C-alpha positions in Angstrom: -40.1 52.9 -91.8 -42.1 52.3 -88.6 -41.2 48.7 -88.6 -37.6 49.5 -89.0 -37.6 51.9 -86.0 -39.4 49.2 -84.0 -36.8 46.6 -84.9 -34.0 49.0 -84.0 -35.5 49.8 -80.6 -36.1 46.2 -79.9 -32.5 45.4 -80.8 -31.3 48.2 -78.4 -33.4 46.9 -75.7 -32.2 43.3 -76.1 -28.6 44.6 -76.1 -29.1 46.7 -72.9 -30.8 43.7 -71.2 -27.9 41.4 -72.1 -25.5 43.9 -70.9 -27.3 44.2 -67.6 -27.5 40.4 -67.2 -23.9 40.1 -68.0 -22.8 42.7 -65.5 -24.9 41.2 -62.8 -23.6 37.7 -63.4 -20.1 39.0 -63.4 -20.5 40.8 -60.2 -22.2 37.9 -58.6 -19.4 35.6 -59.6 -16.6 38.0 -58.4 -15.5 37.2 -54.8 -15.7 40.2 -52.4 -13.6 40.3 -49.3 -14.3 42.7 -46.3 -11.9 43.3 -43.5 -12.3 45.1 -40.3 -8.9 46.9 -40.1 -6.3 48.1 -42.5 -3.5 45.6 -41.7 -5.8 42.7 -42.5 -6.4 44.2 -46.0 -2.7 44.6 -46.5 -2.2 40.8 -45.7 -4.9 39.9 -48.3 -3.4 42.1 -51.0 0.0 40.7 -50.2 -1.1 37.2 -51.2 -3.8 38.1 -53.8 -2.9 41.6 -55.3 -6.0 41.5 -57.5 -8.5 40.7 -54.8 -11.5 43.0 -54.3 -10.9 44.2 -50.7 -13.0 46.7 -48.7 -11.9 47.7 -45.2 -14.7 48.8 -42.7 -12.4 51.2 -40.8 -11.9 54.4 -42.7 -8.4 56.1 -42.7 -7.5 57.8 -39.5 -10.8 56.6 -37.8 -10.9 55.5 -34.2 -11.1 51.7 -34.1 -12.5 51.8 -30.5 -15.6 53.9 -31.6 -16.8 52.1 -34.7 -20.4 52.6 -36.0 -21.1 50.7 -39.2 -23.1 52.5 -41.7 -26.1 50.7 -43.4 -24.2 50.5 -46.6 -21.4 48.7 -44.7 -23.8 46.3 -43.0 -25.3 45.4 -46.3 -21.7 45.0 -47.7 -20.9 42.6 -44.9 -24.0 40.4 -45.7 -22.9 39.9 -49.3 -19.3 39.4 -48.7 -17.6 36.2 -49.8 -15.1 36.4 -46.9 -15.0 38.5 -43.8 -11.5 38.8 -42.4 -11.2 39.9 -38.8 -9.2 39.7 -35.5 -11.7 39.4 -32.7 -9.0 40.0 -30.1 -9.0 43.6 -31.5 -12.4 44.0 -33.2 -14.5 41.9 -30.7 -16.4 44.9 -29.5 -17.6 45.9 -33.0 -21.3 45.2 -33.6 -23.0 43.7 -36.6 -20.0 41.8 -37.8 -22.1 39.0 -39.6 -21.9 37.7 -43.2 -23.7 35.1 -45.2 -20.1 34.1 -46.5 -17.1 32.8 -44.7 -15.7 34.4 -41.6 -11.9 33.9 -40.9 -10.9 35.1 -37.4 -7.0 35.3 -37.8 -6.5 36.0 -34.0 -9.6 34.9 -32.2 -10.2 36.2 -28.6 -10.0 33.6 -25.9 -12.5 35.3 -23.7 -16.1 34.1 -23.6 -17.2 37.7 -24.2 -15.3 40.4 -26.0 -15.5 42.7 -23.1 -13.9 40.0 -20.8 -10.7 39.8 -22.8 -7.7 39.5 -20.4 -5.6 42.5 -19.9 -2.4 42.8 -22.0 -3.6 39.6 -23.9 -0.4 38.4 -25.8 -1.8 38.3 -29.3 -3.3 41.8 -29.0 -2.5 43.5 -32.3 -0.7 40.3 -33.4 -0.1 41.6 -37.0 2.7 43.8 -35.4 4.7 40.6 -34.6 6.3 39.2 -37.8 6.4 35.7 -36.2 2.7 35.7 -35.6 2.0 37.0 -39.2 4.2 34.2 -40.7 2.2 31.6 -38.7 -1.2 32.6 -40.1 -0.3 33.4 -43.7 -0.7 29.8 -44.8 -4.3 29.7 -43.3 -5.1 33.0 -45.0 -3.7 31.6 -48.2 -6.0 28.6 -48.1 -9.1 30.9 -47.6 -7.9 32.9 -50.6 -7.4 29.8 -52.8 -10.9 28.8 -52.1 -12.1 32.0 -53.5 -9.6 32.1 -56.3 -8.8 28.5 -57.2 -7.4 29.5 -60.6 -4.7 31.5 -58.8 -3.6 28.8 -56.4 0.0 28.4 -57.7 0.6 32.3 -57.6 -1.0 32.5 -54.1 1.2 29.7 -52.7 4.3 31.4 -54.3 3.5 34.7 -52.8 2.8 33.2 -49.4 6.3 31.7 -49.3 7.9 35.0 -50.4 5.8 36.8 -47.7 6.9 34.5 -44.9 10.5 35.1 -46.0 9.8 38.9 -45.8 8.4 38.6 -42.3 11.8 37.0 -41.3 13.7 39.8 -42.8 11.5 42.5 -41.1 12.1 40.7 -37.7 15.9 40.7 -38.3 15.8 44.4 -39.2 13.9 45.2 -36.0 16.1 42.9 -33.9 19.3 44.6 -35.3 18.1 48.2 -34.8 16.7 47.7 -31.3 20.0 46.0 -30.4 21.9 49.1 -31.7 19.6 51.1 -29.5 20.3 48.8 -26.6 16.6 48.5 -25.9 17.1 45.0 -24.6 18.7 46.7 -21.6 17.0 50.1 -21.5 13.5 48.7 -21.7 10.3 50.6 -22.6 7.1 51.9 -21.1 3.9 51.8 -23.3 0.7 53.6 -23.4 -1.2 50.8 -25.0 -0.3 47.0 -25.3 -0.3 47.0 -29.1 3.4 46.3 -29.4 3.7 44.2 -26.2 3.6 40.8 -28.1 6.4 41.9 -30.6 8.6 43.6 -28.0 8.5 40.4 -25.9 9.6 38.5 -29.0 12.6 40.9 -29.3 13.5 40.3 -25.6 12.8 43.9 -24.8 11.7 44.4 -21.3 8.4 46.4 -20.9 8.5 48.0 -17.5 4.8 49.1 -17.6 1.7 49.4 -19.9 -0.5 52.2 -18.8 -3.7 51.0 -20.3 -5.1 47.7 -19.1 -6.6 46.7 -22.4 -8.0 47.8 -25.8 -10.0 50.7 -24.4 -8.9 51.4 -20.7 -7.5 54.7 -19.8 -6.9 53.8 -16.1 -4.1 56.4 -15.5 -5.0 57.3 -12.0 -2.5 58.7 -9.4 -1.4 55.1 -8.5 -0.7 54.2 -12.2 1.3 57.4 -12.7 3.2 57.0 -9.5 4.2 53.5 -10.6 5.2 54.7 -14.0 7.3 57.6 -12.7 9.0 55.1 -10.4 9.7 52.8 -13.3 11.3 55.5 -15.4 13.3 56.7 -12.3 14.6 53.1 -11.9 15.4 52.9 -15.7 16.3 56.4 -16.7 17.1 55.5 -20.2 13.9 53.7 -21.0 11.9 54.6 -24.1 8.3 55.9 -23.8 6.1 54.5 -26.6 2.8 56.3 -27.3 0.2 55.1 -29.9 -1.7 56.9 -32.5 -5.5 57.0 -32.0 -4.9 56.9 -28.3 -4.6 59.6 -25.7 -0.9 59.8 -24.7 -1.4 62.5 -21.9 0.1 60.2 -19.2 3.3 59.7 -21.3 3.5 63.4 -21.9 3.3 63.9 -18.2 6.0 61.3 -17.6 8.3 62.9 -20.2 7.9 66.3 -18.6 8.8 65.0 -15.3 11.6 62.8 -16.6 12.9 64.2 -20.0 15.8 61.8 -20.0 13.4 59.2 -21.2 12.7 59.8 -25.0 9.0 59.8 -26.2 7.9 58.4 -29.5 4.4 57.7 -31.0 4.0 54.5 -33.2 1.3 53.7 -35.6 -0.3 50.2 -35.1 -2.9 50.5 -37.9 -1.3 52.4 -40.8 -3.7 53.3 -43.8 -5.9 51.1 -46.1 -3.2 51.5 -49.0 -0.3 50.7 -46.8 1.5 47.3 -47.3 2.3 45.3 -44.2 6.1 45.7 -44.8 5.7 49.4 -45.3 3.8 49.6 -42.0 6.5 47.7 -40.1 9.3 49.7 -41.8 7.5 53.1 -41.1 7.3 52.3 -37.4 11.0 51.1 -37.4 11.9 54.4 -38.8 10.0 56.3 -36.1 11.7 54.1 -33.5 15.2 54.8 -34.8 14.6 58.6 -35.5 13.0 59.9 -32.3 
């Protein structure tokens, strides 16, 4: 009786050990991807829907005041791929991994705090043309992680590039209907500057000088007020996660200029096409 119980316990222990080893081996062989901001996660799942992706920036968090937790730092170390855009997350600390780092839109500055104001690729994921250019590079990185899914990833990449063209056309058509190519805009933050230039929409002024600047002193406000007086039908574009007090002030002093607030980051579960169409809806329904 005792030997039967011992054999049963021994078998249970072996089974549990085998299960633990199998689980550990499976987790070790499963690639993990970490992104800094939600739109980059959206690009990954666009091409590889079953990929395991963790975004470091929580929903509705301020990307300019990021403090990684010890768990996130450990998560970074073990990631198979870190996907980032140093023109936008260059000020984040502790972005190091033992795996591969893919910087989709690298900063041209020698130091992240020296980035040139209004750098053209700032928030480049908001320009469908920029996205179309980097999708093949991202696809190759994902194929290295998931070689068995190469054909599917390549097929999705071609479909995604086609979707970027459709999105660009939708924005082009709607902004032409709104006559923005003549009216022009003023922006709180240069997030949309790259895309609006691609749409041939004049940007009369950007109030912030870079990713974090708030330099809306009396001179800047005077210049902005003069710009809206010169272009009375121009559109004022604020940005979520930024203070838009200067645009509020301009709108109060010049109510003829409509004021909207766009969302450059979206949420971790929002697809890239959903993000772009969400902002297009805000633009066309002020």
